[in-house]
N, C-alpha and C positions, 0 to 999 in steps of 0.2 A: 408168882405175885410181884407187883411192882409197888414200890414205895415211891410217891411222887415227891420231888423237890420243890415243887411250886404247884399251884392250882392246875388241874387238868379239867378239861370241858369233855363231855361226851362227845366221842367222835374223833378227839385228838389222836393224832398218829403218834406213838411214842418209838424212838429208835434208841437202843442201848446197845453199842457196840454193833454186832451181826444181828441182833434181834429187833425184830418189829411187831409191834401189838397196837391195837386200837381200843382205845377206853370206851367200855360199854356205858358207863355212867360216870358223872363228874368224880373226881378224887381230890380231897382237899390236901394241901401241903402237908406233908408229914405222915399221911394215912397210907395204908397198904390195901391194895384191891387187885384183882384180877383184871388182865386185858384180854381180847378177843385175838387169837393168833391162828385162827383157821374159819373158813366159811365163805359166804358171798357178800362182799362190801362195797359200798359206793365210796370211792375216793376222788377228792377235788382234783382236777385237772386244768391245766392252762387252757385258754381259748385263743382262737385265731388261726391264721392260715399256717398249716404244718403241724397243728396240733392233734389230728385225728389219729385214734388208737384202732387198729385192725382187731377184729374178734380173734381170739387166740394168741395175740402178740404177749411178748413178755413185757411185764410191766414192772417198774421200779419206783421208790419213793425218794423224791428230791426233798431233803429234809430242810434245806436252806431256803427253799421256795416254798415249800409245804404243798407240793402237787405231785402228782403221779404221772410219770412219763414212760415213754419207750427208750429212754437213754440211759445207760447205767453210770453215765457221768465220769467215765473212766475209772470205774470201781468205787467213785464216792457215793452214789446212790445204791440204795438196798433193794434188792428183789423182793416184790410182794405176791407175784403170782401171775395169772394169765387172764388177759381181758375176756370178758364174758362174751356170749352171743350177741352180735349186732356191734360189738366195739362201741366206739363213740366218735362221734363227728367233731370237726374243727370248732363248732359253735357250742359244743356239750361242754358245761362247766364240771361234770362227774363223769368217771368211767367205773363200770361195774367191773369188779375183779373176783375171781375164784382166788381168795386170799390164802395163800399157803407159802409163807415166807421162808420155810426152811429148805 
């Protein structure tokens, strides 16, 4: 269970140390609720040249930029799983990930 320190919107990615979860619904500040920590999830990604994600590639969450990326950021970004079939192209704003951040 996760206790929100500020309001959380559905779909927000929560990073707590090495743990990563996705809010299934809104969570008001001070309230406790569960997070999705496994499954197939669409994550925001950057667009533009060089941002494509190949299917099966390791995917990390860049909490500073709030996007999924194939870069571990020198250890700063948290592993969230592997890109799904088809991956995502440079122009795609989301990447489908087999979310398994453990």
